[in-house]
C-alpha positions in Angstrom: 154.7 -62.6 69.2 157.4 -64.7 67.6 158.9 -61.7 65.9 159.5 -59.9 69.3 163.0 -60.3 70.7 162.9 -61.4 74.3 166.0 -62.4 76.3 165.2 -64.5 79.3 167.0 -64.2 82.6 170.4 -65.8 82.9 172.3 -65.4 86.1 172.5 -61.7 87.1 172.6 -60.3 83.6 169.4 -58.3 83.9 171.1 -55.1 82.7 172.1 -56.8 79.5 168.7 -58.3 79.0 167.1 -55.0 79.7 169.2 -53.3 77.0 168.9 -56.0 74.4 165.1 -56.3 74.9 164.9 -52.5 74.5 166.9 -52.5 71.3 165.4 -55.7 70.1 168.6 -57.6 69.4 171.8 -59.0 70.8 173.5 -55.6 70.9 175.4 -56.0 74.2 177.3 -58.8 75.9 178.5 -59.0 79.5 182.0 -58.1 78.2 180.6 -55.0 76.6 178.9 -53.8 79.8 182.0 -54.7 81.9 184.1 -52.6 79.6 181.8 -49.6 79.9 181.7 -50.0 83.7 185.5 -50.1 83.8 185.8 -47.0 81.7 183.4 -45.1 84.0 185.5 -46.2 87.0 188.7 -45.1 85.5 187.2 -41.7 84.5 185.9 -41.1 88.0 189.2 -42.4 89.6 191.2 -39.9 87.5 188.9 -37.0 88.5 189.2 -37.9 92.1 192.9 -38.3 91.8 193.3 -34.7 90.6 193.2 -33.6 94.2 195.9 -36.1 95.1 195.7 -39.8 95.9 196.0 -39.0 99.6 193.0 -36.8 99.5 189.9 -37.6 101.5 187.7 -37.7 98.4 190.0 -40.2 96.7 190.1 -42.5 99.7 186.3 -42.3 100.0 185.9 -43.1 96.3 188.0 -46.3 96.7 185.9 -47.4 99.7 182.5 -46.9 98.2 183.2 -48.0 94.6 182.5 -51.7 95.2 179.5 -50.9 97.5 177.7 -48.8 94.9 178.2 -51.2 91.9 174.5 -51.9 91.5 173.4 -48.3 92.1 175.8 -47.3 89.3 174.3 -49.7 86.8 172.1 -46.9 85.5 175.3 -45.1 84.5 176.4 -48.1 82.5 173.0 -48.4 80.9 172.9 -44.7 80.2 176.3 -44.7 78.6 175.4 -47.9 76.6 172.3 -46.2 75.2 174.2 -42.9 74.4 176.0 -44.9 71.7 172.6 -45.1 69.9 171.7 -41.5 70.6 169.2 -42.4 73.2 168.6 -40.5 76.4 167.3 -41.6 79.8 164.9 -39.3 81.8 163.6 -40.0 85.2 159.8 -40.5 84.8 158.7 -39.1 88.2 161.1 -36.1 88.1 159.4 -32.7 88.4 160.9 -31.7 85.1 159.3 -34.6 83.2 156.0 -34.5 85.2 155.6 -30.8 84.4 155.4 -31.8 80.7 152.1 -33.7 81.3 152.9 -36.3 78.7 150.6 -39.3 78.3 152.7 -42.4 78.8 151.2 -44.0 75.7 152.8 -41.3 73.6 156.3 -42.4 74.6 158.4 -45.2 73.0 159.8 -47.1 75.9 160.5 -47.2 79.6 163.3 -48.9 81.7 162.3 -49.9 85.2 164.6 -50.7 88.1 164.1 -52.1 91.6 167.2 -52.9 93.6 169.3 -55.1 91.4 166.7 -55.9 88.7 166.2 -53.9 85.4 163.6 -54.6 82.7 162.1 -52.9 79.7 158.6 -51.8 78.7 158.5 -51.0 75.0 156.0 -50.0 72.3 156.2 -52.1 69.2 153.9 -51.0 66.3 150.8 -49.6 68.1 151.0 -51.9 71.2 152.9 -52.0 74.4 154.8 -55.0 75.8 156.3 -55.8 79.1 159.7 -57.4 78.1 160.8 -58.3 81.6 163.5 -61.0 81.4 161.9 -62.8 84.4 158.9 -63.6 82.3 158.6 -66.7 80.0 157.7 -64.3 77.1 156.5 -60.8 76.2 153.4 -59.6 78.0 150.9 -57.5 76.1 149.9 -54.3 77.9 146.8 -52.4 76.8 146.9 -48.6 76.4 144.4 -48.2 79.2 146.4 -50.4 81.6 149.8 -48.8 80.8 149.5 -45.8 83.1 148.1 -48.1 85.9 150.9 -50.5 85.5 153.5 -47.7 85.8 151.8 -46.3 88.8 151.8 -49.8 90.4 155.5 -50.2 89.8 156.2 -46.9 91.4 154.2 -47.9 94.5 156.3 -51.1 94.7 159.4 -49.0 94.8 160.6 -49.1 91.2 162.4 -46.3 89.5 161.1 -45.7 86.0 163.1 -44.0 83.2 161.7 -42.7 79.9 163.7 -43.5 76.8 164.0 -40.6 74.3 165.5 -40.8 70.8 165.2 -43.0 67.7 165.4 -46.7 68.6 167.0 -48.9 66.0 164.8 -50.6 63.4 163.6 -54.1 64.2 161.5 -56.9 62.7 158.8 -56.7 65.4 158.3 -53.0 64.7 157.8 -53.6 61.0 155.4 -56.5 61.5 153.4 -55.0 64.3 153.2 -51.7 62.4 150.7 -53.4 60.1 148.8 -55.7 62.5 147.7 -56.0 66.1 148.2 -59.1 68.2 146.1 -60.7 70.9 147.4 -62.7 73.8 145.3 -65.6 74.9 147.4 -66.4 78.0 149.7 -64.2 80.0 153.3 -65.4 80.4 154.3 -66.8 83.7 157.3 -65.8 85.8 160.2 -68.2 85.0 160.3 -69.3 88.7 156.6 -70.2 88.6 157.0 -72.2 85.4 159.9 -74.1 87.0 157.9 -74.8 90.2 155.0 -76.1 88.2 157.2 -78.4 86.2 158.8 -79.7 89.4 155.5 -80.2 91.1 154.2 -82.1 88.2 157.3 -84.3 88.1 157.0 -85.0 91.9 153.4 -85.9 91.5 154.1 -88.1 88.6 151.9 -86.0 86.3 153.2 -85.5 82.8 152.2 -85.8 79.2 152.5 -89.6 79.2 150.2 -89.8 82.2 147.7 -87.6 80.5 147.7 -89.8 77.5 147.3 -92.9 79.7 144.3 -91.2 81.5 142.7 -90.4 78.1 143.2 -94.1 77.0 141.7 -95.3 80.2 138.7 -93.1 79.8 138.3 -94.3 76.2 138.3 -97.9 77.4 135.7 -97.2 80.0 133.5 -95.5 77.5 133.8 -98.4 75.1 133.0 -100.9 77.9 129.9 -98.9 78.8 128.9 -98.8 75.2 129.2 -102.5 74.9 127.1 -102.9 78.0 124.4 -100.7 76.5 124.5 -102.8 73.3 124.1 -106.0 75.3 121.1 -104.5 77.1 119.6 -103.4 73.8 120.1 -106.9 72.3 118.5 -108.5 75.3 115.5 -106.2 75.1 115.2 -106.9 71.4 115.2 -110.7 72.0 112.5 -110.3 74.6 110.3 -108.4 72.2 110.8 -111.0 69.6 110.0 -113.8 72.0 106.8 -112.0 73.1 105.8 -111.5 69.5 106.3 -115.2 68.7 104.2 -116.2 71.8 101.4 -113.9 70.6 101.5 -115.6 67.2 100.7 -118.9 68.9 104.0 -120.6 68.2 104.4 -121.3 71.9 107.4 -120.8 74.1 109.4 -123.3 76.1 108.5 -124.2 79.7 111.7 -122.7 80.9 110.4 -119.1 80.3 110.4 -117.2 83.5 113.1 -119.3 85.0 115.8 -118.3 82.6 116.8 -115.0 81.0 114.9 -113.9 77.9 118.1 -114.4 75.8 118.5 -118.0 77.0 114.8 -118.7 76.5 114.9 -117.4 72.9 118.0 -119.5 72.2 116.2 -122.6 73.5 113.1 -121.7 71.4 115.2 -121.4 68.3 116.8 -124.8 69.0 113.4 -126.4 69.3 112.3 -124.8 66.0 115.3 -126.1 64.2 115.1 -129.7 65.6 113.7 -132.3 63.2 
């Protein structure tokens, strides 16, 4: 898992994270994507201005340009990937669905819902959810991939298939020779932060856990010492009974004191001149 490049969410840079997680490297920065967006705006503005800056089409373009910035992010992503010879195809389009291609035979998908974009990519022989909102890559089995895509569609996501040769990466080389297992699924970054906050507010932390373990150890040792004292007392009682049976007598205080006290008194009498 360590070889997989995974950018976590920072601000509203999900388009950047989506692209970089797809390409498995720091290929794009906010400045790069802003430059692409500006270039697209200028190209469209020039096309609209061909009919005259006073035309209805041009005025409409100026009014909706700011309103459609998030809806046009797919154009920015599409143009960014075109540099690498990659193509975006709408997954649920009639043209693509007519091909009847099994999703596991693809290389990658880009998913979008409202303002959020994230990548699902195949590395080696396994699929991974590289959503920047997760604390790390999430392994997706081949049998679950189609169900996962269907679930995303039901939730309103638009899914795009990525076609073309993705750039080489370390994870692809390593996972091409081995398969990984994931013991614990990554959490959403928000959930992780909430858990940390809750633990802090409750005063639960690593130090507290160590204190609890030390307290439990002390209790265990105390119980152990009690058991030893009980065992010693029982042993003394057995020895006292044995001495009594041998006819050596036992002090008159027997029965009024504990067996340990009686034995000590008996020893003192034996040692007295």
